[in-house]
N, CA and C atoms as an extended XYZ file, in Angstrom:
165
Properties=species:S:1:pos:R:3:atomname:S:1:resname:S:1:resid:I:1 pbc="F F F"
N        44.984      -48.504       93.485 N   MET     1
C        43.545      -48.773       93.642 CA  MET     1
C        42.741      -47.958       92.627 C   MET     1
N        43.093      -46.675       92.484 N   GLU     2
C        42.332      -45.845       91.541 CA  GLU     2
C        42.522      -46.333       90.107 C   GLU     2
N        43.753      -46.659       89.739 N   ILE     3
C        44.023      -47.106       88.374 CA  ILE     3
C        43.229      -48.386       88.090 C   ILE     3
N        43.210      -49.301       89.049 N   ASN     4
C        42.490      -50.566       88.854 CA  ASN     4
C        41.000      -50.306       88.690 C   ASN     4
N        40.431      -49.433       89.520 N   SER     5
C        38.992      -49.179       89.441 CA  SER     5
C        38.650      -48.465       88.137 C   SER     5
N        39.517      -47.558       87.690 N   SER     6
C        39.239      -46.856       86.436 CA  SER     6
C        39.337      -47.827       85.263 C   SER     6
N        40.251      -48.790       85.344 N   LYS     7
C        40.367      -49.780       84.272 CA  LYS     7
C        39.089      -50.610       84.206 C   LYS     7
N        38.574      -51.022       85.359 N   SER     8
C        37.342      -51.820       85.343 CA  SER     8
C        36.184      -50.972       84.832 C   SER     8
N        36.189      -49.692       85.195 N   PHE     9
C        35.130      -48.807       84.700 CA  PHE     9
C        35.210      -48.690       83.180 C   PHE     9
N        36.443      -48.575       82.658 N   LEU    10
C        36.625      -48.470       81.216 CA  LEU    10
C        36.158      -49.755       80.537 C   LEU    10
N        36.498      -50.911       81.129 N   ASP    11
C        36.057      -52.185       80.549 CA  ASP    11
C        34.529      -52.269       80.550 C   ASP    11
N        33.897      -51.868       81.644 N   GLU    12
C        32.429      -51.899       81.709 CA  GLU    12
C        31.832      -50.949       80.681 C   GLU    12
N        32.451      -49.774       80.522 N   PHE    13
C        31.941      -48.794       79.567 CA  PHE    13
C        32.039      -49.331       78.138 C   PHE    13
N        33.186      -49.917       77.783 N   LEU    14
C        33.350      -50.479       76.434 CA  LEU    14
C        32.400      -51.644       76.226 C   LEU    14
N        32.199      -52.463       77.246 N   GLY    15
C        31.263      -53.577       77.128 CA  GLY    15
C        29.846      -53.075       76.903 C   GLY    15
N        29.478      -52.022       77.628 N   ALA    16
C        28.139      -51.457       77.457 CA  ALA    16
C        27.989      -50.867       76.056 C   ALA    16
N        29.040      -50.231       75.540 N   MET    17
C        28.970      -49.664       74.193 CA  MET    17
C        28.802      -50.772       73.153 C   MET    17
N        29.513      -51.887       73.340 N   LYS    18
C        29.380      -53.000       72.393 CA  LYS    18
C        27.955      -53.541       72.433 C   LYS    18
N        27.415      -53.740       73.635 N   GLU    19
C        26.046      -54.245       73.751 CA  GLU    19
C        25.068      -53.255       73.124 C   GLU    19
N        25.290      -51.956       73.323 N   PHE    20
C        24.391      -50.949       72.756 CA  PHE    20
C        24.454      -50.987       71.228 C   PHE    20
N        25.663      -51.145       70.667 N   GLN    21
C        25.791      -51.205       69.205 CA  GLN    21
C        25.061      -52.418       68.658 C   GLN    21
N        25.233      -53.576       69.305 N   VAL    22
C        24.564      -54.795       68.834 CA  VAL    22
C        23.051      -54.603       68.903 C   VAL    22
N        22.559      -54.083       70.028 N   GLY    23
C        21.121      -53.856       70.177 CA  GLY    23
C        20.616      -52.851       69.154 C   GLY    23
N        21.417      -51.833       68.872 N   PHE    24
C        21.001      -50.815       67.914 CA  PHE    24
C        20.879      -51.408       66.516 C   PHE    24
N        21.859      -52.229       66.121 N   PHE    25
C        21.805      -52.820       64.777 CA  PHE    25
C        20.668      -53.819       64.667 C   PHE    25
N        20.425      -54.595       65.738 N   VAL    26
C        19.307      -55.547       65.716 CA  VAL    26
C        17.990      -54.787       65.593 C   VAL    26
N        17.855      -53.702       66.364 N   ALA    27
C        16.627      -52.907       66.296 CA  ALA    27
C        16.486      -52.269       64.915 C   ALA    27
N        17.599      -51.857       64.331 N   LEU    28
C        17.553      -51.247       62.999 CA  LEU    28
C        17.071      -52.265       61.964 C   LEU    28
N        17.603      -53.489       62.037 N   ILE    29
C        17.202      -54.523       61.073 CA  ILE    29
C        15.726      -54.867       61.254 C   ILE    29
N        15.303      -55.063       62.510 N   PHE    30
C        13.899      -55.394       62.740 CA  PHE    30
C        12.996      -54.236       62.329 C   PHE    30
N        13.407      -53.024       62.632 N   GLY    31
C        12.610      -51.864       62.262 CA  GLY    31
C        12.493      -51.735       60.748 C   GLY    31
N        13.573      -52.031       60.024 N   TYR    32
C        13.528      -51.958       58.563 CA  TYR    32
C        12.576      -53.017       58.012 C   TYR    32
N        12.639      -54.228       58.550 N   GLY    33
C        11.734      -55.285       58.099 CA  GLY    33
C        10.286      -54.938       58.411 C   GLY    33
N        10.049      -54.386       59.599 N   PHE    34
C         8.683      -53.993       59.968 CA  PHE    34
C         8.180      -52.875       59.060 C   PHE    34
N         9.071      -51.941       58.722 N   TYR    35
C         8.687      -50.839       57.826 CA  TYR    35
C         8.327      -51.367       56.443 C   TYR    35
N         9.109      -52.323       55.930 N   ARG    36
C         8.797      -52.906       54.611 CA  ARG    36
C         7.457      -53.632       54.661 C   ARG    36
N         7.207      -54.353       55.766 N   LEU    37
C         5.937      -55.072       55.889 CA  LEU    37
C         4.776      -54.086       55.927 C   LEU    37
N         4.951      -52.997       56.677 N   LEU    38
C         3.888      -51.989       56.756 CA  LEU    38
C         3.681      -51.345       55.382 C   LEU    38
N         4.769      -51.041       54.695 N   LYS    39
C         4.665      -50.405       53.384 CA  LYS    39
C         3.933      -51.326       52.405 C   LYS    39
N         4.164      -52.630       52.532 N   LYS    40
C         3.518      -53.581       51.630 CA  LYS    40
C         2.025      -53.666       51.910 C   LYS    40
N         1.620      -53.425       53.179 N   ARG    41
C         0.221      -53.576       53.550 CA  ARG    41
C        -0.545      -52.259       53.506 C   ARG    41
N         0.054      -51.213       52.996 N   LEU    42
C        -0.650      -49.936       52.930 CA  LEU    42
C        -1.849      -50.042       51.981 C   LEU    42
N        -2.901      -49.302       52.259 N   PRO    43
C        -4.040      -49.293       51.328 CA  PRO    43
C        -3.612      -48.751       49.967 C   PRO    43
N        -4.341      -49.137       48.925 N   THR    44
C        -3.946      -48.730       47.572 CA  THR    44
C        -4.083      -47.214       47.399 C   THR    44
N        -5.057      -46.600       48.070 N   ASP    45
C        -5.214      -45.150       47.911 CA  ASP    45
C        -4.021      -44.420       48.513 C   ASP    45
N        -3.459      -44.977       49.595 N   ALA    46
C        -2.273      -44.345       50.174 CA  ALA    46
C        -1.094      -44.493       49.214 C   ALA    46
N        -0.996      -45.650       48.557 N   GLY    47
C         0.080      -45.841       47.594 CA  GLY    47
C        -0.096      -44.924       46.407 C   GLY    47
N        -1.352      -44.718       45.957 N   ALA    48
C        -1.613      -43.828       44.832 CA  ALA    48
C        -1.320      -42.384       45.220 C   ALA    48
N        -1.648      -42.027       46.479 N   ALA    49
C        -1.389      -40.661       46.928 CA  ALA    49
C         0.114      -40.413       46.996 C   ALA    49
N         0.886      -41.470       47.283 N   ALA    50
C         2.338      -41.319       47.347 CA  ALA    50
C         2.939      -41.284       45.948 C   ALA    50
N         2.120      -41.544       44.913 N   GLY    51
C         2.637      -41.501       43.560 CA  GLY    51
C         3.288      -42.798       43.154 C   GLY    51
N         2.916      -43.909       43.823 N   ASP    52
C         3.519      -45.194       43.464 CA  ASP    52
C         3.021      -45.633       42.093 C   ASP    52
N         1.692      -45.725       41.930 N   GLY    53
C         1.107      -46.064       40.639 CA  GLY    53
C         1.255      -47.520       40.265 C   GLY    53
N         1.661      -48.380       41.231 N   SER    54
C         1.828      -49.799       40.904 CA  SER    54
C         0.473      -50.484       40.787 C   SER    54
N        -0.507      -50.048       41.578 N   ILE    55
C        -1.839      -50.673       41.545 CA  ILE    55
C        -2.878      -49.633       41.130 C   ILE    55
């Protein structure tokens, strides 16, 4: 009984880790895209203060 319950616990734990990894990578991709969008919409003075010099 204990071995069976520990096996199911291990399966649930690995399943949760897989779901967490997928969610983490999805959040990372969305966060990176949101960061690029925000960086593109920054005011020109903020870009100049950062030393971009593009505009």
